[in-house]
N, CA, C and O atoms as CSV, one atom per row, in Angstrom:
chain,resi,resn,atom,element,x,y,z
A,1,UNK,N,N,-18.133,15.372,108.599
A,1,UNK,CA,C,-17.698,16.269,107.556
A,1,UNK,C,C,-16.802,15.526,106.565
A,1,UNK,O,O,-16.943,15.675,105.352
A,2,UNK,N,N,-15.875,14.719,107.101
A,2,UNK,CA,C,-14.990,13.967,106.225
A,2,UNK,C,C,-15.815,12.990,105.400
A,2,UNK,O,O,-15.494,12.750,104.237
A,3,UNK,N,N,-16.871,12.423,105.974
A,3,UNK,CA,C,-17.749,11.504,105.252
A,3,UNK,C,C,-18.407,12.197,104.075
A,3,UNK,O,O,-18.551,11.604,103.005
A,4,UNK,N,N,-18.817,13.474,104.265
A,4,UNK,CA,C,-19.468,14.224,103.191
A,4,UNK,C,C,-18.478,14.534,102.083
A,4,UNK,O,O,-18.808,14.428,100.902
A,5,UNK,N,N,-17.260,14.920,102.463
A,5,UNK,CA,C,-16.232,15.224,101.451
A,5,UNK,C,C,-15.866,13.956,100.685
A,5,UNK,O,O,-15.701,13.993,99.465
A,6,UNK,N,N,-15.737,12.835,101.394
A,6,UNK,CA,C,-15.426,11.551,100.748
A,6,UNK,C,C,-16.544,11.158,99.797
A,6,UNK,O,O,-16.290,10.689,98.688
A,7,UNK,N,N,-17.788,11.352,100.235
A,7,UNK,CA,C,-18.930,11.029,99.372
A,7,UNK,C,C,-18.932,11.916,98.134
A,7,UNK,O,O,-19.234,11.455,97.033
A,8,UNK,N,N,-18.590,13.204,98.319
A,8,UNK,CA,C,-18.543,14.140,97.192
A,8,UNK,C,C,-17.449,13.742,96.210
A,8,UNK,O,O,-17.679,13.739,95.000
A,9,UNK,N,N,-16.263,13.405,96.708
A,9,UNK,CA,C,-15.156,12.997,95.838
A,9,UNK,C,C,-15.489,11.681,95.139
A,9,UNK,O,O,-15.269,11.531,93.937
A,10,UNK,N,N,-16.025,10.727,95.909
A,10,UNK,CA,C,-16.400,9.432,95.335
A,10,UNK,C,C,-17.473,9.615,94.266
A,10,UNK,O,O,-17.424,8.984,93.210
A,11,UNK,N,N,-18.435,10.480,94.547
A,11,UNK,CA,C,-19.495,10.773,93.568
A,11,UNK,C,C,-18.923,11.425,92.319
A,11,UNK,O,O,-19.368,11.133,91.209
A,12,UNK,N,N,-17.944,12.305,92.487
A,12,UNK,CA,C,-17.300,12.968,91.344
A,12,UNK,C,C,-16.580,11.955,90.462
A,12,UNK,O,O,-16.706,11.975,89.237
A,13,UNK,N,N,-15.814,11.057,91.114
A,13,UNK,CA,C,-15.121,10.011,90.347
A,13,UNK,C,C,-16.124,9.100,89.640
A,13,UNK,O,O,-15.924,8.705,88.491
A,14,UNK,N,N,-17.186,8.782,90.338
A,14,UNK,CA,C,-18.209,7.918,89.764
A,14,UNK,C,C,-18.851,8.592,88.547
A,14,UNK,O,O,-19.065,7.950,87.519
A,15,UNK,N,N,-19.156,9.881,88.666
A,15,UNK,CA,C,-19.753,10.628,87.556
A,15,UNK,C,C,-18.770,10.707,86.379
A,15,UNK,O,O,-19.173,10.586,85.222
A,16,UNK,N,N,-17.468,10.913,86.684
A,16,UNK,CA,C,-16.456,10.978,85.634
A,16,UNK,C,C,-16.340,9.635,84.914
A,16,UNK,O,O,-16.262,9.593,83.686
A,17,UNK,N,N,-16.330,8.526,85.686
A,17,UNK,CA,C,-16.263,7.194,85.087
A,17,UNK,C,C,-17.485,6.935,84.198
A,17,UNK,O,O,-17.371,6.384,83.102
A,18,UNK,N,N,-18.653,7.345,84.697
A,18,UNK,CA,C,-19.880,7.142,83.914
A,18,UNK,C,C,-19.840,7.961,82.630
A,18,UNK,O,O,-20.255,7.485,81.574
A,19,UNK,N,N,-19.342,9.189,82.719
A,19,UNK,CA,C,-19.213,10.053,81.538
A,19,UNK,C,C,-18.252,9.424,80.522
A,19,UNK,O,O,-18.536,9.402,79.324
A,20,UNK,N,N,-17.119,8.917,81.007
A,20,UNK,CA,C,-16.147,8.257,80.128
A,20,UNK,C,C,-16.759,7.012,79.491
A,20,UNK,O,O,-16.561,6.750,78.305
A,21,UNK,N,N,-17.502,6.250,80.287
A,21,UNK,CA,C,-18.153,5.042,79.764
A,21,UNK,C,C,-19.184,5.407,78.696
A,21,UNK,O,O,-19.297,4.724,77.678
A,22,UNK,N,N,-19.941,6.492,78.932
A,22,UNK,CA,C,-20.932,6.944,77.946
A,22,UNK,C,C,-20.259,7.348,76.637
A,22,UNK,O,O,-20.753,7.025,75.556
A,23,UNK,N,N,-19.137,8.052,76.732
A,23,UNK,CA,C,-18.407,8.451,75.523
A,23,UNK,C,C,-17.879,7.228,74.790
A,23,UNK,O,O,-17.956,7.154,73.564
A,24,UNK,N,N,-17.344,6.270,75.535
A,24,UNK,CA,C,-16.823,5.050,74.915
A,24,UNK,C,C,-17.945,4.283,74.229
A,24,UNK,O,O,-17.762,3.774,73.123
A,25,UNK,N,N,-19.107,4.196,74.878
A,25,UNK,CA,C,-20.252,3.500,74.280
A,25,UNK,C,C,-20.724,4.209,73.008
A,25,UNK,O,O,-21.052,3.561,72.015
A,26,UNK,N,N,-20.755,5.548,73.048
A,26,UNK,CA,C,-21.178,6.309,71.871
A,26,UNK,C,C,-20.190,6.090,70.724
A,26,UNK,O,O,-20.609,5.926,69.578
A,27,UNK,N,N,-18.894,6.084,71.012
A,27,UNK,CA,C,-17.888,5.845,69.995
A,27,UNK,C,C,-18.031,4.430,69.413
A,27,UNK,O,O,-17.894,4.228,68.207
A,28,UNK,N,N,-18.306,3.471,70.278
A,28,UNK,CA,C,-18.484,2.089,69.831
A,28,UNK,C,C,-19.706,1.982,68.914
A,28,UNK,O,O,-19.654,1.312,67.882
A,29,UNK,N,N,-20.812,2.647,69.295
A,29,UNK,CA,C,-22.015,2.623,68.450
A,29,UNK,C,C,-21.725,3.275,67.101
A,29,UNK,O,O,-22.174,2.790,66.062
A,30,UNK,N,N,-20.978,4.368,67.121
A,30,UNK,CA,C,-20.629,5.060,65.879
A,30,UNK,C,C,-19.792,4.138,64.976
A,30,UNK,O,O,-20.035,4.058,63.772
A,31,UNK,N,N,-18.814,3.451,65.559
A,31,UNK,CA,C,-17.986,2.513,64.789
A,31,UNK,C,C,-18.819,1.368,64.234
A,31,UNK,O,O,-18.641,0.974,63.082
A,32,UNK,N,N,-19.729,0.831,65.044
A,32,UNK,CA,C,-20.579,-0.267,64.583
A,32,UNK,C,C,-21.486,0.190,63.450
A,32,UNK,O,O,-21.710,-0.552,62.493
A,33,UNK,N,N,-22.011,1.416,63.554
A,33,UNK,CA,C,-22.863,1.959,62.497
A,33,UNK,C,C,-22.060,2.155,61.209
A,33,UNK,O,O,-22.530,1.815,60.124
A,34,UNK,N,N,-20.857,2.701,61.333
A,34,UNK,CA,C,-20.011,2.901,60.153
A,34,UNK,C,C,-19.678,1.561,59.504
A,34,UNK,O,O,-19.673,1.449,58.278
A,35,UNK,N,N,-19.402,0.551,60.313
A,35,UNK,CA,C,-19.095,-0.769,59.785
A,35,UNK,C,C,-20.316,-1.373,59.090
A,35,UNK,O,O,-20.187,-1.983,58.028
A,36,UNK,N,N,-21.489,-1.208,59.678
A,36,UNK,CA,C,-22.715,-1.726,59.065
A,36,UNK,C,C,-22.988,-1.020,57.732
A,36,UNK,O,O,-23.391,-1.660,56.761
A,37,UNK,N,N,-22.769,0.294,57.688
A,37,UNK,CA,C,-22.957,1.034,56.442
A,37,UNK,C,C,-21.983,0.542,55.376
A,37,UNK,O,O,-22.351,0.393,54.211
A,38,UNK,N,N,-20.746,0.291,55.777
A,38,UNK,CA,C,-19.743,-0.206,54.831
A,38,UNK,C,C,-20.145,-1.574,54.286
A,38,UNK,O,O,-20.069,-1.814,53.081
A,39,UNK,N,N,-20.572,-2.466,55.173
A,39,UNK,CA,C,-20.994,-3.799,54.728
A,39,UNK,C,C,-22.198,-3.695,53.794
A,39,UNK,O,O,-22.287,-4.439,52.817
A,40,UNK,N,N,-23.125,-2.779,54.084
A,40,UNK,CA,C,-24.295,-2.606,53.215
A,40,UNK,C,C,-23.864,-2.104,51.839
A,40,UNK,O,O,-24.397,-2.557,50.826
A,41,UNK,N,N,-22.903,-1.170,51.786
A,41,UNK,CA,C,-22.397,-0.671,50.502
A,41,UNK,C,C,-21.747,-1.793,49.705
A,41,UNK,O,O,-21.989,-1.937,48.507
A,42,UNK,N,N,-20.918,-2.587,50.379
A,42,UNK,CA,C,-20.233,-3.687,49.698
A,42,UNK,C,C,-21.254,-4.675,49.150
A,42,UNK,O,O,-21.125,-5.138,48.017
A,43,UNK,N,N,-22.259,-4.997,49.942
A,43,UNK,CA,C,-23.299,-5.943,49.500
A,43,UNK,C,C,-24.051,-5.383,48.297
A,43,UNK,O,O,-24.341,-6.106,47.344
A,44,UNK,N,N,-24.368,-4.077,48.350
A,44,UNK,CA,C,-25.073,-3.429,47.252
A,44,UNK,C,C,-24.219,-3.449,45.980
A,44,UNK,O,O,-24.733,-3.701,44.891
A,45,UNK,N,N,-22.920,-3.184,46.119
A,45,UNK,CA,C,-22.025,-3.200,44.963
A,45,UNK,C,C,-21.917,-4.597,44.375
A,45,UNK,O,O,-21.964,-4.770,43.158
A,46,UNK,N,N,-21.772,-5.603,45.249
A,46,UNK,CA,C,-21.677,-6.980,44.763
A,46,UNK,C,C,-22.948,-7.390,44.033
A,46,UNK,O,O,-22.887,-8.042,42.990
A,47,UNK,N,N,-24.087,-7.013,44.572
A,47,UNK,CA,C,-25.363,-7.340,43.943
A,47,UNK,C,C,-25.484,-6.633,42.597
A,47,UNK,O,O,-25.923,-7.230,41.615
A,48,UNK,N,N,-25.093,-5.357,42.553
A,48,UNK,CA,C,-25.154,-4.599,41.300
A,48,UNK,C,C,-24.215,-5.162,40.257
A,48,UNK,O,O,-24.565,-5.235,39.079
A,49,UNK,N,N,-23.011,-5.566,40.682
A,49,UNK,CA,C,-22.072,-6.163,39.739
A,49,UNK,C,C,-22.624,-7.458,39.170
A,49,UNK,O,O,-22.481,-7.725,37.977
A,50,UNK,N,N,-23.251,-8.257,40.008
A,50,UNK,CA,C,-23.832,-9.517,39.544
A,50,UNK,C,C,-24.932,-9.241,38.533
A,50,UNK,O,O,-24.993,-9.891,37.489
A,51,UNK,N,N,-25.801,-8.282,38.833
A,51,UNK,CA,C,-26.891,-7.955,37.907
A,51,UNK,C,C,-26.355,-7.420,36.589
A,51,UNK,O,O,-26.832,-7.807,35.522
A,52,UNK,N,N,-25.360,-6.527,36.653
A,52,UNK,CA,C,-24.788,-5.970,35.425
A,52,UNK,C,C,-24.099,-7.053,34.608
A,52,UNK,O,O,-24.212,-7.076,33.382
A,53,UNK,N,N,-23.394,-7.941,35.274
A,53,UNK,CA,C,-22.722,-9.038,34.572
A,53,UNK,C,C,-23.744,-9.952,33.902
A,53,UNK,O,O,-23.541,-10.377,32.765
A,54,UNK,N,N,-24.836,-10.255,34.594
A,54,UNK,CA,C,-25.886,-11.083,33.990
A,54,UNK,C,C,-26.482,-10.420,32.753
A,54,UNK,O,O,-26.733,-11.085,31.749
A,55,UNK,N,N,-26.708,-9.106,32.825
A,55,UNK,CA,C,-27.229,-8.389,31.652
A,55,UNK,C,C,-26.219,-8.402,30.512
A,55,UNK,O,O,-26.589,-8.545,29.347
A,56,UNK,N,N,-24.922,-8.249,30.858
A,56,UNK,CA,C,-23.889,-8.293,29.827
A,56,UNK,C,C,-23.856,-9.659,29.144
A,56,UNK,O,O,-23.748,-9.742,27.920
A,57,UNK,N,N,-23.949,-10.727,29.934
A,57,UNK,CA,C,-23.939,-12.068,29.359
A,57,UNK,C,C,-25.146,-12.304,28.458
A,57,UNK,O,O,-25.024,-12.907,27.392
A,58,UNK,N,N,-26.304,-11.829,28.888
A,58,UNK,CA,C,-27.505,-11.950,28.066
A,58,UNK,C,C,-27.346,-11.183,26.758
A,58,UNK,O,O,-27.745,-11.659,25.695
A,59,UNK,N,N,-26.759,-9.987,26.848
A,59,UNK,CA,C,-26.535,-9.188,25.655
A,59,UNK,C,C,-25.579,-9.888,24.693
A,59,UNK,O,O,-25.781,-9.858,23.479
A,60,UNK,N,N,-24.544,-10.513,25.232
A,60,UNK,CA,C,-23.584,-11.215,24.380
A,60,UNK,C,C,-24.216,-12.433,23.710
A,60,UNK,O,O,-23.859,-12.769,22.581
A,61,UNK,N,N,-25.157,-13.104,24.396
A,61,UNK,CA,C,-25.816,-14.283,23.826
A,61,UNK,C,C,-26.752,-13.907,22.682
A,61,UNK,O,O,-26.971,-14.700,21.767
A,62,UNK,N,N,-27.301,-12.701,22.736
A,62,UNK,CA,C,-28.294,-12.303,21.737
A,62,UNK,C,C,-27.706,-11.351,20.704
A,62,UNK,O,O,-28.425,-10.530,20.134
A,63,UNK,N,N,-26.421,-11.456,20.462
A,63,UNK,CA,C,-25.792,-10.578,19.467
A,63,UNK,C,C,-26.385,-10.857,18.096
A,63,UNK,O,O,-26.732,-11.991,17.766
A,64,UNK,N,N,-26.491,-9.805,17.316
A,64,UNK,CA,C,-27.072,-9.955,15.987
A,64,UNK,C,C,-26.415,-9.022,14.993
A,64,UNK,O,O,-25.259,-8.634,15.159
A,65,UNK,N,N,-27.159,-8.666,13.959
A,65,UNK,CA,C,-26.633,-7.806,12.906
A,65,UNK,C,C,-26.341,-6.393,13.396
A,65,UNK,O,O,-25.479,-5.707,12.847
A,66,UNK,N,N,-27.051,-5.963,14.417
A,66,UNK,CA,C,-26.796,-4.603,14.915
A,66,UNK,C,C,-25.375,-4.476,15.446
A,66,UNK,O,O,-24.763,-3.415,15.326
A,67,UNK,N,N,-24.845,-5.544,16.031
A,67,UNK,CA,C,-23.473,-5.515,16.534
A,67,UNK,C,C,-22.479,-5.388,15.385
A,67,UNK,O,O,-21.514,-4.628,15.464
A,68,UNK,N,N,-22.727,-6.138,14.320
A,68,UNK,CA,C,-21.846,-6.079,13.147
A,68,UNK,C,C,-21.916,-4.687,12.525
A,68,UNK,O,O,-20.899,-4.149,12.088
A,69,UNK,N,N,-23.110,-4.108,12.486
A,69,UNK,CA,C,-23.276,-2.769,11.921
A,69,UNK,C,C,-22.490,-1.740,12.728
A,69,UNK,O,O,-21.802,-0.892,12.160
A,70,UNK,N,N,-22.595,-1.816,14.046
A,70,UNK,CA,C,-21.873,-0.853,14.890
A,70,UNK,C,C,-20.367,-1.026,14.721
A,70,UNK,O,O,-19.631,-0.041,14.674
A,71,UNK,N,N,-19.908,-2.266,14.628
A,71,UNK,CA,C,-18.474,-2.494,14.404
A,71,UNK,C,C,-18.029,-1.865,13.079
A,71,UNK,O,O,-16.964,-1.251,13.008
A,72,UNK,N,N,-18.831,-2.017,12.051
A,72,UNK,CA,C,-18.494,-1.411,10.764
A,72,UNK,C,C,-18.465,0.109,10.863
A,72,UNK,O,O,-17.542,0.748,10.357
A,73,UNK,N,N,-19.463,0.685,11.506
A,73,UNK,CA,C,-19.531,2.143,11.636
A,73,UNK,C,C,-18.314,2.677,12.394
A,73,UNK,O,O,-17.793,3.744,12.070
A,74,UNK,N,N,-17.871,1.937,13.395
A,74,UNK,CA,C,-16.732,2.387,14.198
A,74,UNK,C,C,-15.412,2.216,13.443
A,74,UNK,O,O,-14.557,3.100,13.487
A,75,UNK,N,N,-15.242,1.094,12.759
A,75,UNK,CA,C,-13.932,0.786,12.190
A,75,UNK,C,C,-13.730,1.208,10.735
A,75,UNK,O,O,-12.584,1.332,10.304
A,76,UNK,N,N,-14.785,1.432,9.967
A,76,UNK,CA,C,-14.603,1.859,8.569
A,76,UNK,C,C,-13.856,3.192,8.486
A,76,UNK,O,O,-12.927,3.300,7.686
A,77,UNK,N,N,-14.218,4.217,9.277
A,77,UNK,CA,C,-13.439,5.460,9.192
A,77,UNK,C,C,-11.964,5.267,9.557
A,77,UNK,O,O,-11.083,5.900,8.975
A,78,UNK,N,N,-11.712,4.394,10.516
A,78,UNK,CA,C,-10.331,4.124,10.908
A,78,UNK,C,C,-9.556,3.498,9.744
A,78,UNK,O,O,-8.426,3.896,9.461
A,79,UNK,N,N,-10.153,2.542,9.091
A,79,UNK,CA,C,-9.495,1.869,7.965
A,79,UNK,C,C,-9.343,2.825,6.781
A,79,UNK,O,O,-8.289,2.872,6.147
A,80,UNK,N,N,-10.401,3.587,6.486
A,80,UNK,CA,C,-10.350,4.505,5.340
A,80,UNK,C,C,-9.338,5.630,5.530
A,80,UNK,O,O,-8.827,6.172,4.550
A,81,UNK,N,N,-9.047,5.984,6.767
A,81,UNK,CA,C,-8.091,7.065,6.990
A,81,UNK,C,C,-6.671,6.670,6.571
A,81,UNK,O,O,-5.810,7.540,6.435
A,82,UNK,N,N,-6.411,5.373,6.366
A,82,UNK,CA,C,-5.107,4.913,5.898
A,82,UNK,C,C,-5.031,4.809,4.377
A,82,UNK,O,O,-3.966,4.536,3.823
A,83,UNK,N,N,-6.146,5.025,3.710
A,83,UNK,CA,C,-6.163,4.993,2.242
A,83,UNK,C,C,-6.126,6.450,1.769
A,83,UNK,O,O,-7.045,7.218,2.053
A,84,UNK,N,N,-5.058,6.831,1.044
A,84,UNK,CA,C,-4.857,8.255,0.709
A,84,UNK,C,C,-6.045,8.933,0.028
A,84,UNK,O,O,-6.330,10.092,0.328
A,85,UNK,N,N,-6.741,8.255,-0.872
A,85,UNK,CA,C,-7.858,8.893,-1.575
A,85,UNK,C,C,-9.033,9.194,-0.639
A,85,UNK,O,O,-9.804,10.117,-0.903
A,86,UNK,N,N,-9.182,8.424,0.458
A,86,UNK,CA,C,-10.321,8.592,1.355
A,86,UNK,C,C,-9.986,9.383,2.632
A,86,UNK,O,O,-10.892,9.794,3.357
A,87,UNK,N,N,-8.723,9.589,2.901
A,87,UNK,CA,C,-8.312,10.273,4.128
A,87,UNK,C,C,-8.943,11.667,4.261
A,87,UNK,O,O,-9.406,12.005,5.350
A,88,UNK,N,N,-8.983,12.503,3.188
A,88,UNK,CA,C,-9.627,13.824,3.331
A,88,UNK,C,C,-11.124,13.719,3.650
A,88,UNK,O,O,-11.666,14.547,4.382
A,89,UNK,N,N,-11.780,12.705,3.100
A,89,UNK,CA,C,-13.208,12.519,3.373
A,89,UNK,C,C,-13.427,12.146,4.830
A,89,UNK,O,O,-14.352,12.641,5.473
A,90,UNK,N,N,-12.571,11.271,5.346
A,90,UNK,CA,C,-12.671,10.881,6.753
A,90,UNK,C,C,-12.423,12.101,7.642
A,90,UNK,O,O,-13.138,12.319,8.621
A,91,UNK,N,N,-11.408,12.895,7.294
A,91,UNK,CA,C,-11.099,14.103,8.077
A,91,UNK,C,C,-12.285,15.059,8.069
A,91,UNK,O,O,-12.639,15.615,9.108
A,92,UNK,N,N,-12.896,15.254,6.916
A,92,UNK,CA,C,-14.066,16.138,6.831
A,92,UNK,C,C,-15.219,15.591,7.668
A,92,UNK,O,O,-15.960,16.351,8.292
A,93,UNK,N,N,-15.364,14.270,7.675
A,93,UNK,CA,C,-16.419,13.658,8.492
A,93,UNK,C,C,-16.200,13.912,9.980
A,93,UNK,O,O,-17.143,14.235,10.702
A,94,UNK,N,N,-14.959,13.766,10.439
A,94,UNK,CA,C,-14.682,14.013,11.857
A,94,UNK,C,C,-14.846,15.490,12.209
A,94,UNK,O,O,-15.265,15.819,13.319
A,95,UNK,N,N,-14.522,16.373,11.281
A,95,UNK,CA,C,-14.751,17.805,11.521
A,95,UNK,C,C,-16.246,18.090,11.634
A,95,UNK,O,O,-16.665,18.915,12.447
A,96,UNK,N,N,-17.043,17.411,10.823
A,96,UNK,CA,C,-18.495,17.576,10.911
A,96,UNK,C,C,-19.026,17.033,12.237
A,96,UNK,O,O,-19.971,17.585,12.800
A,97,UNK,N,N,-18.426,15.959,12.732
A,97,UNK,CA,C,-18.865,15.383,14.002
A,97,UNK,C,C,-18.610,16.310,15.192
A,97,UNK,O,O,-19.261,16.181,16.228
A,98,UNK,N,N,-17.674,17.233,15.047
A,98,UNK,CA,C,-17.412,18.186,16.129
A,98,UNK,C,C,-18.621,19.088,16.387
A,98,UNK,O,O,-18.737,19.677,17.462
A,99,UNK,N,N,-19.511,19.196,15.418
A,99,UNK,CA,C,-20.684,20.054,15.550
A,99,UNK,C,C,-21.903,19.321,16.129
A,99,UNK,O,O,-22.947,19.931,16.360
A,100,UNK,N,N,-21.761,18.012,16.360
A,100,UNK,CA,C,-22.871,17.221,16.887
A,100,UNK,C,C,-23.119,17.609,18.347
A,100,UNK,O,O,-22.162,17.741,19.110
A,101,UNK,N,N,-24.384,17.794,18.757
A,101,UNK,CA,C,-24.685,18.182,20.153
A,101,UNK,C,C,-24.217,17.122,21.160
A,101,UNK,O,O,-24.160,15.931,20.854
A,102,UNK,N,N,-23.888,17.583,22.351
A,102,UNK,CA,C,-23.343,16.706,23.386
A,102,UNK,C,C,-24.318,15.596,23.779
A,102,UNK,O,O,-23.912,14.455,24.002
A,103,UNK,N,N,-25.621,15.940,23.864
A,103,UNK,CA,C,-26.587,14.919,24.274
A,103,UNK,C,C,-26.594,13.734,23.314
A,103,UNK,O,O,-26.845,12.603,23.729
A,104,UNK,N,N,-26.323,13.983,22.039
A,104,UNK,CA,C,-26.307,12.903,21.053
A,104,UNK,C,C,-25.178,11.918,21.339
A,104,UNK,O,O,-25.337,10.715,21.129
A,105,UNK,N,N,-24.040,12.418,21.815
A,105,UNK,CA,C,-22.917,11.535,22.139
A,105,UNK,C,C,-23.266,10.624,23.313
A,105,UNK,O,O,-22.811,9.482,23.376
A,106,UNK,N,N,-24.073,11.134,24.238
A,106,UNK,CA,C,-24.516,10.289,25.349
A,106,UNK,C,C,-25.415,9.157,24.841
A,106,UNK,O,O,-25.340,8.026,25.322
A,107,UNK,N,N,-26.256,9.478,23.870
A,107,UNK,CA,C,-27.124,8.454,23.280
A,107,UNK,C,C,-26.270,7.404,22.560
A,107,UNK,O,O,-26.497,6.203,22.705
A,108,UNK,N,N,-25.293,7.867,21.791
A,108,UNK,CA,C,-24.397,6.946,21.081
A,108,UNK,C,C,-23.662,6.057,22.088
A,108,UNK,O,O,-23.557,4.848,21.886
A,109,UNK,N,N,-23.155,6.651,23.167
A,109,UNK,CA,C,-22.438,5.875,24.194
A,109,UNK,C,C,-23.364,4.834,24.814
A,109,UNK,O,O,-22.955,3.694,25.036
A,110,UNK,N,N,-24.606,5.215,25.094
A,110,UNK,CA,C,-25.554,4.268,25.692
A,110,UNK,C,C,-25.833,3.102,24.750
A,110,UNK,O,O,-25.931,1.958,25.194
A,111,UNK,N,N,-25.962,3.383,23.452
A,111,UNK,CA,C,-26.219,2.318,22.470
A,111,UNK,C,C,-25.029,1.369,22.392
A,111,UNK,O,O,-25.205,0.151,22.362
A,112,UNK,N,N,-23.823,1.919,22.359
A,112,UNK,CA,C,-22.626,1.072,22.277
A,112,UNK,C,C,-22.470,0.251,23.556
A,112,UNK,O,O,-22.146,-0.935,23.495
A,113,UNK,N,N,-22.698,0.875,24.709
A,113,UNK,CA,C,-22.591,0.160,25.987
A,113,UNK,C,C,-23.597,-0.982,26.031
A,113,UNK,O,O,-23.267,-2.089,26.456
A,114,UNK,N,N,-24.819,-0.714,25.593
A,114,UNK,CA,C,-25.847,-1.750,25.594
A,114,UNK,C,C,-25.531,-2.854,24.594
A,114,UNK,O,O,-25.692,-4.037,24.894
A,115,UNK,N,N,-25.090,-2.470,23.428
A,115,UNK,CA,C,-24.840,-3.450,22.369
A,115,UNK,C,C,-23.677,-4.371,22.707
A,115,UNK,O,O,-23.771,-5.584,22.518
A,116,UNK,N,N,-22.596,-3.814,23.196
A,116,UNK,CA,C,-21.406,-4.621,23.462
A,116,UNK,C,C,-21.361,-5.187,24.875
A,116,UNK,O,O,-20.425,-5.907,25.223
A,117,UNK,N,N,-22.359,-4.869,25.690
A,117,UNK,CA,C,-22.420,-5.461,27.022
A,117,UNK,C,C,-21.374,-4.928,27.974
A,117,UNK,O,O,-20.709,-5.703,28.661
A,118,UNK,N,N,-21.218,-3.611,28.026
A,118,UNK,CA,C,-20.217,-2.993,28.902
A,118,UNK,C,C,-20.832,-2.446,30.184
A,118,UNK,O,O,-20.235,-1.582,30.825
A,119,UNK,N,N,-22.004,-2.927,30.569
A,119,UNK,CA,C,-22.687,-2.360,31.739
A,119,UNK,C,C,-21.848,-2.450,33.017
A,119,UNK,O,O,-21.726,-1.477,33.761
A,120,UNK,N,N,-21.276,-3.621,33.256
A,120,UNK,CA,C,-20.528,-3.788,34.511
A,120,UNK,C,C,-19.308,-2.884,34.539
A,120,UNK,O,O,-18.953,-2.361,35.595
A,121,UNK,N,N,-18.653,-2.689,33.383
A,121,UNK,CA,C,-17.497,-1.801,33.343
A,121,UNK,C,C,-17.920,-0.356,33.608
A,121,UNK,O,O,-17.267,0.353,34.373
A,122,UNK,N,N,-19.005,0.076,32.980
A,122,UNK,CA,C,-19.481,1.444,33.182
A,122,UNK,C,C,-19.918,1.646,34.624
A,122,UNK,O,O,-19.658,2.696,35.212
A,123,UNK,N,N,-20.580,0.650,35.197
A,123,UNK,CA,C,-21.004,0.732,36.600
A,123,UNK,C,C,-19.793,0.910,37.508
A,123,UNK,O,O,-19.799,1.751,38.407
A,124,UNK,N,N,-18.759,0.114,37.267
A,124,UNK,CA,C,-17.531,0.223,38.075
A,124,UNK,C,C,-16.912,1.611,37.936
A,124,UNK,O,O,-16.503,2.208,38.932
A,125,UNK,N,N,-16.838,2.129,36.706
A,125,UNK,CA,C,-16.258,3.459,36.491
A,125,UNK,C,C,-17.068,4.551,37.188
A,125,UNK,O,O,-16.501,5.444,37.817
A,126,UNK,N,N,-18.387,4.475,37.074
A,126,UNK,CA,C,-19.232,5.479,37.716
A,126,UNK,C,C,-19.111,5.418,39.238
A,126,UNK,O,O,-19.042,6.454,39.899
A,127,UNK,N,N,-19.084,4.209,39.792
A,127,UNK,CA,C,-18.958,4.081,41.242
A,127,UNK,C,C,-17.608,4.584,41.734
A,127,UNK,O,O,-17.525,5.203,42.795
A,128,UNK,N,N,-16.554,4.324,40.974
A,128,UNK,CA,C,-15.245,4.818,41.399
A,128,UNK,C,C,-15.187,6.336,41.306
A,128,UNK,O,O,-14.548,6.976,42.140
A,129,UNK,N,N,-15.843,6.925,40.306
A,129,UNK,CA,C,-15.893,8.389,40.213
A,129,UNK,C,C,-16.661,8.989,41.386
A,129,UNK,O,O,-16.250,10.004,41.948
A,130,UNK,N,N,-17.773,8.364,41.753
A,130,UNK,CA,C,-18.567,8.847,42.880
A,130,UNK,C,C,-17.766,8.751,44.174
A,130,UNK,O,O,-17.790,9.670,44.992
A,131,UNK,N,N,-17.053,7.635,44.359
A,131,UNK,CA,C,-16.249,7.460,45.575
A,131,UNK,C,C,-15.130,8.502,45.639
A,131,UNK,O,O,-14.868,9.064,46.702
A,132,UNK,N,N,-14.469,8.761,44.505
A,132,UNK,CA,C,-13.420,9.781,44.479
A,132,UNK,C,C,-13.997,11.147,44.810
A,132,UNK,O,O,-13.395,11.930,45.544
A,133,UNK,N,N,-15.168,11.420,44.259
A,133,UNK,CA,C,-15.801,12.720,44.522
A,133,UNK,C,C,-16.174,12.847,45.996
A,133,UNK,O,O,-16.001,13.910,46.591
A,134,UNK,N,N,-16.687,11.764,46.588
A,134,UNK,CA,C,-17.015,11.776,48.009
A,134,UNK,C,C,-15.776,11.999,48.856
A,134,UNK,O,O,-15.788,12.786,49.802
A,135,UNK,N,N,-14.698,11.290,48.503
A,135,UNK,CA,C,-13.449,11.437,49.256
A,135,UNK,C,C,-12.895,12.848,49.134
A,135,UNK,O,O,-12.388,13.405,50.108
A,136,UNK,N,N,-12.990,13.426,47.944
A,136,UNK,CA,C,-12.482,14.766,47.711
A,136,UNK,C,C,-13.279,15.810,48.493
A,136,UNK,O,O,-12.708,16.750,49.046
A,137,UNK,N,N,-14.600,15.637,48.533
A,137,UNK,CA,C,-15.462,16.613,49.186
A,137,UNK,C,C,-15.739,16.250,50.637
A,137,UNK,O,O,-16.407,17.013,51.335
A,138,UNK,N,N,-15.251,15.116,51.110
A,138,UNK,CA,C,-15.415,14.725,52.498
A,138,UNK,C,C,-16.842,14.313,52.854
A,138,UNK,O,O,-17.251,14.431,54.009
A,139,UNK,N,N,-17.601,13.831,51.868
A,139,UNK,CA,C,-18.975,13.406,52.117
A,139,UNK,C,C,-18.970,11.931,52.469
A,139,UNK,O,O,-18.254,11.153,51.840
A,140,UNK,N,N,-19.758,11.528,53.466
A,140,UNK,CA,C,-19.854,10.107,53.846
A,140,UNK,C,C,-21.032,9.461,53.193
A,140,UNK,O,O,-21.274,8.270,53.394
């Protein structure tokens, strides 16, 4: 009888140890998976940054008259707003721009980003916004 009780107790301890070992193994696998996912994200980001930087460098090498035109379009209103005779015209122009549809501003932003080679900066900003949103909403 004592042998049966000892076997039962020993079996219980053995089952408990095995259960604890299984939980520890599952936790270890979960940690390894999370680490692998993190390394994959970092590798993907590094690769994307390299690609965006290469595109930016190519864009800077092939600058042309379109870049000068965009610079003029951006800075002429700024300069004219300091000249008293033209300041009301500039103000009226900016008031008219308030009526431009939102989608058009996205097109303008895309053209400026492409022209001036800001891809890597925009990529970084978008990724940081996504990460903040994930952290805020608790999404992995």
